[in-house]
C-alpha positions in Angstrom: -28.8 -9.1 -7.0 -26.5 -11.8 -8.3 -23.5 -9.5 -7.8 -22.0 -9.7 -4.3 -19.6 -7.1 -3.5 -16.3 -7.9 -1.6 -14.0 -4.9 -1.1 -11.0 -7.3 -0.5 -10.9 -7.5 -4.4 -9.8 -3.8 -4.5 -7.7 -4.1 -1.4 -5.8 -7.0 -2.9 -5.3 -5.2 -6.1 -4.0 -2.2 -4.4 -1.6 -4.3 -2.4 -0.5 -5.5 -5.8 -1.9 -9.1 -5.4 -4.2 -10.8 -8.0 -7.7 -10.6 -7.0 -10.2 -13.3 -6.8 -12.2 -11.2 -9.2 -11.0 -8.5 -11.4 -12.3 -5.5 -9.8 -13.9 -2.4 -11.3 -12.6 1.1 -10.3 -13.4 4.6 -11.1 -11.8 7.7 -9.5 -14.8 9.9 -10.0 -18.3 9.3 -11.6 -20.1 12.5 -12.4 -23.4 12.6 -10.3 -25.4 13.4 -13.4 -24.2 10.2 -14.8 -25.1 8.2 -11.8 -28.5 9.9 -11.9 -29.2 9.0 -15.5 -28.2 5.2 -14.8 -30.3 4.9 -11.7 -33.2 7.0 -13.3 -33.3 8.8 -9.9 -32.2 12.4 -9.3 -30.5 12.6 -6.1 -27.6 15.0 -6.5 -29.5 17.9 -4.8 -29.9 15.8 -1.6 -26.3 16.2 -0.7 -26.1 18.7 2.2 -29.9 18.5 2.9 -30.4 14.6 3.2 -27.1 13.1 3.3 -28.3 9.7 4.5 -30.6 9.4 1.3 -28.0 11.0 -0.9 -25.4 8.3 0.0 -27.9 5.4 0.0 -28.4 6.2 -3.7 -24.8 7.3 -4.4 -23.5 3.8 -3.1 -26.4 2.0 -4.8 -25.1 3.1 -8.1 -21.7 1.5 -7.4 -23.3 -1.7 -6.1 -25.6 -2.1 -9.1 -22.8 -1.4 -11.6 -20.6 -4.2 -10.1 -18.1 -2.3 -8.0 -16.5 -3.7 -4.7 -16.0 -0.1 -3.4 -17.5 3.3 -3.2 -15.3 6.1 -4.6 -15.7 9.1 -2.3 -13.3 11.9 -1.3 -13.6 15.4 -0.1 -11.5 18.0 -1.5 -8.7 19.6 0.6 -8.5 22.7 -1.3 -12.4 23.4 -1.3 -12.0 25.1 2.2 -9.2 27.6 1.1 -10.2 31.1 1.8 -9.5 33.0 -1.6 -8.6 29.6 -3.3 -9.5 28.6 -6.9 -6.5 29.7 -8.9 -6.0 26.0 -10.0 -9.2 25.8 -11.9 -10.8 29.1 -11.5 -8.6 31.1 -13.9 -8.1 33.8 -11.3 -5.0 35.3 -9.5 -3.7 33.1 -6.7 -4.3 34.6 -3.1 -0.7 33.9 -2.1 1.9 36.0 -4.2 4.3 37.3 -1.6 5.8 36.5 1.8 3.3 38.8 3.5 0.4 37.0 1.8 1.9 33.5 3.0 2.3 34.9 6.6 -1.1 36.3 7.0 -3.0 33.4 5.4 -5.3 31.5 8.1 -3.4 28.1 7.9 -4.5 27.3 11.5 -8.1 27.5 10.6 -8.2 25.0 7.8 -8.3 21.9 9.4 -11.4 22.8 11.4 -13.0 24.3 8.4 -12.4 21.1 6.5 -14.0 18.7 9.1 -16.9 21.1 10.0 -17.9 20.9 6.3 -17.2 17.3 5.6 -17.8 15.4 8.9 -21.5 14.8 8.1 -20.7 13.4 4.5 -18.1 10.9 5.8 -20.4 9.9 8.6 -23.5 9.4 6.3 -21.3 7.4 3.8 -20.3 5.1 6.7 -23.9 4.7 7.8 -25.2 3.7 4.4 -22.3 1.5 3.2 -23.8 -1.6 1.6 -22.7 -4.9 3.0 -19.5 -6.3 1.6 -18.4 -2.9 0.4 -16.1 -0.2 1.7 -14.9 3.2 0.6 -11.9 4.1 -1.6 -10.7 7.6 -1.4 -10.3 9.9 1.7 -8.9 13.4 1.7 -9.0 14.6 -1.9 -6.3 16.6 -3.8 -2.6 16.5 -3.2 0.1 18.9 -2.1 1.0 20.1 -5.8 -2.6 20.9 -6.7 -3.1 22.9 -3.5 -0.1 24.9 -4.0 -1.4 25.8 -7.3 -4.8 26.5 -6.1 -3.3 29.3 -3.8 -0.6 30.5 -6.1 -1.6 29.8 -9.7 0.5 27.6 -11.9 2.2 30.4 -14.0 2.9 32.5 -10.9 4.2 29.6 -9.1 6.7 29.2 -12.0 7.8 32.9 -11.6 7.9 32.4 -7.7 10.4 29.6 -8.1 12.9 32.0 -9.6 12.0 35.2 -7.9 11.6 33.9 -4.4 12.8 30.3 -4.0 12.4 30.3 -0.2 8.9 31.2 -0.3 8.4 28.6 -3.2 9.8 25.8 -0.9 8.0 27.0 2.2 4.6 26.7 0.4 5.1 23.0 -0.2 6.2 22.3 3.4 3.2 24.5 4.7 0.6 22.7 2.4 2.3 19.4 3.4 1.7 20.2 7.1 -2.0 21.0 6.4 -2.6 17.6 4.6 -0.6 15.7 7.4 -3.1 17.0 10.0 -6.0 16.2 7.8 -4.9 12.8 7.2 -4.1 12.1 10.8 -7.6 13.1 11.9 -9.4 11.5 8.9 -7.8 8.3 9.6 -8.3 8.5 13.3 -12.1 8.9 12.8 -13.0 7.2 9.4 -10.4 4.5 8.7 -13.0 1.7 9.4 -15.1 2.5 6.4 -12.3 2.7 3.9 -10.4 -0.1 2.6 -7.9 2.0 0.3 -6.8 5.6 0.8 -5.9 7.7 -2.1 -5.5 11.4 -3.3 -5.2 12.9 -6.8 -2.4 15.1 -7.5 -1.7 15.7 -11.3 2.0 16.0 -11.6 2.3 16.1 -15.5 0.8 16.7 -18.9 1.2 14.9 -22.0 5.0 15.1 -22.6 6.6 15.8 -19.1 6.0 16.7 -15.5 4.6 20.3 -14.7 7.5 21.2 -12.5 11.0 19.9 -12.7 11.6 16.2 -11.5 14.1 17.5 -9.1 11.4 19.8 -7.5 9.0 17.0 -7.3 11.7 14.8 -5.6 12.8 17.5 -3.1 9.4 19.2 -2.4 6.5 17.2 -3.2 7.3 13.5 -2.6 8.6 14.0 1.1 5.1 15.3 1.7 3.6 12.3 0.2 5.9 10.1 2.2 4.6 11.6 5.5 0.9 10.9 4.4 1.7 7.4 3.1 3.3 6.6 6.4 0.1 7.4 8.2 -2.0 5.4 5.9 0.4 2.5 6.3 0.2 2.9 10.0 -3.5 2.7 9.7 -3.2 -0.6 7.8 -4.4 0.5 4.6 -2.7 0.6 1.2 -2.3 3.9 -0.6 -3.4 4.6 -4.2 -1.9 7.7 -6.0 -4.0 9.2 -8.9 -1.8 11.4 -11.0 -2.4 12.3 -14.6 0.5 12.9 -17.1 3.7 11.7 -18.3 5.5 11.1 -15.0 7.7 8.2 -16.1 10.6 10.2 -14.9 9.6 10.5 -11.2 7.7 6.9 -11.0 10.7 5.2 -9.4 10.8 8.0 -6.7 7.1 7.6 -6.1 7.4 3.9 -5.6 10.2 4.4 -3.3 8.1 6.8 -1.3 5.6 4.0 -0.7 2.8 4.1 -3.0 1.0 0.7 -3.3 -0.8 1.5 -6.5 -1.3 4.0 -9.3 -4.1 5.2 -11.2 -4.5 7.3 -14.5 -3.4 6.5 -18.1 -4.0 8.3 -21.5 -3.2 6.6 -24.8 -1.3 9.7 -26.0 1.1 9.1 -23.3 1.2 5.3 -23.0 -1.3 2.4 -23.6 -2.3 1.2 -20.2 -0.5 -2.2 -20.5 2.8 -0.4 -20.8 2.4 1.0 -17.1 1.5 -2.4 -16.1 4.5 -4.0 -17.8 6.9 -1.3 -16.4 5.8 -1.3 -12.8 3.4 -4.3 -12.2 6.2 -6.2 -10.3 6.2 -3.5 -7.7 2.9 -1.7 -7.4 -0.7 -2.4 -8.4 -2.2 -0.6 -11.4 -5.6 0.8 -11.7 -7.3 2.0 -15.0 -7.4 0.5 -18.5 -9.4 2.4 -21.2 -8.6 5.9 -22.3 -11.7 8.2 -21.3 -11.9 9.3 -25.1 -12.2 5.7 -26.1 -15.1 5.3 -23.6 -16.8 8.2 -25.3 -16.5 7.3 -28.9 -15.8 3.4 -29.5 -18.6 1.4 -31.0 -19.4 -2.1 -29.5 -17.1 -4.2 -31.5 -14.1 -1.9 -31.1 -14.6 -1.3 -27.4 -14.7 -5.0 -26.7 -11.4 -5.6 -28.6 -9.8 -2.8 -26.8 -10.8 -4.0 -23.5 -10.1 -7.7 -24.2 -6.5 -6.8 -25.4 -6.0 -4.6 -22.2 -7.2 -7.4 -19.9 -5.1 -10.2 -21.5 -1.9 -8.1 -21.5 -2.4 -7.1 -17.9 -3.0 -10.7 -16.6 0.1 -12.1 -14.8 1.6 -8.7 -13.8 0.3 -8.2 -10.3 -2.6 -6.4 -8.9 -4.9 -4.8 -11.6 -8.3 -2.9 -11.4 -10.2 -1.9 -14.5 -11.9 1.2 -15.3 -11.4 4.5 -17.3 -7.9 5.9 -17.4 -9.1 9.2 -15.7 -12.8 9.3 -14.7 -16.4 9.5 -15.9 -17.2 13.1 -16.4 -20.4 14.7 -17.5 -19.6 14.7 -21.2 -19.3 10.9 -21.4 -22.4 9.5 -23.1 -24.3 7.5 -20.6 -24.9 4.6 -23.1 -21.2 4.4 -23.7 -20.3 4.2 -20.0 -22.9 1.4 -19.7 -21.2 -0.2 -22.7 -17.9 -0.3 -21.1 -19.3 -1.4 -17.8 -21.2 -4.2 -19.5 -18.2 -5.5 -21.7 -15.8 -5.7 -18.7 -18.4 -7.4 -16.4 -19.1 -10.1 -19.1 -15.4 -10.6 -19.5 -14.9 -11.3 -15.9 -17.8 -14.0 -16.2 -21.0 -12.3 -15.2 -24.2 -13.0 -17.0 -26.0 -9.6 -17.6 
């Protein structure tokens, strides 16, 4: 292959340095999309043949011109009784009694018992010149929602503010323990650490800015401190209109931020606002990836790239992810356009 990956490009972008080559970045790419691009089914191998799964998983990122392999394992996936965030069911914790009897002390072992084999296989199959970007998936706010449910969390804030507060700190302790062990055992295979924690929606944050500053960001700061102590930059993925807390997030130590949606702000707006302080990852709204024809997509991407140059670290990709509903041809169109813009002959 003519393309030679170099993870330093992403690392530099996350440290808000201009990379030697504009790096590509995706938070998540649906495995079905990967299978279609490679013309090789492999998703079913996860858990049965992890080495072969990650050989093909990493091959996708290599062949598509990425310098890193995006991979994380969800911190909320091991919650007994979890699933309120996206499972449309009642949260397992509604009262102080629920909180006190919840098996908090077992969660760390449950997590690594499940995911050690995956992190190990990823490290064993990493292509030369590449490293991982990711780590322990999900942030504190999403995990609290997964245990309580968003609407019930809003009620709890008024009905039992002490329990509401304690949940954020308890989940923060859980994440701190996960990240401490993860970095001790797997830091060498990652160049950038991240988690996703969607704090907002189209017009505002999901809880008050005051609560984010007092309950969520202090937990972020603890984890970011661990990441920095390990010599890694930290990337926050957070969807939504979070302009009201961006200064606080930057003060907490985030090195870069990902996620953008044109209904909230065109990606260059984020870059122009914050590019002097943090790296910015993203670029094209996922909706635009799905629907724009060749000429329109090229003009869109060229405009983003031209407006983002000279504003610090920058990595290009979708503003959210590549889920299963993105047409494969449209994903390939986006990938081809940005790679030709950065000078590759495809």
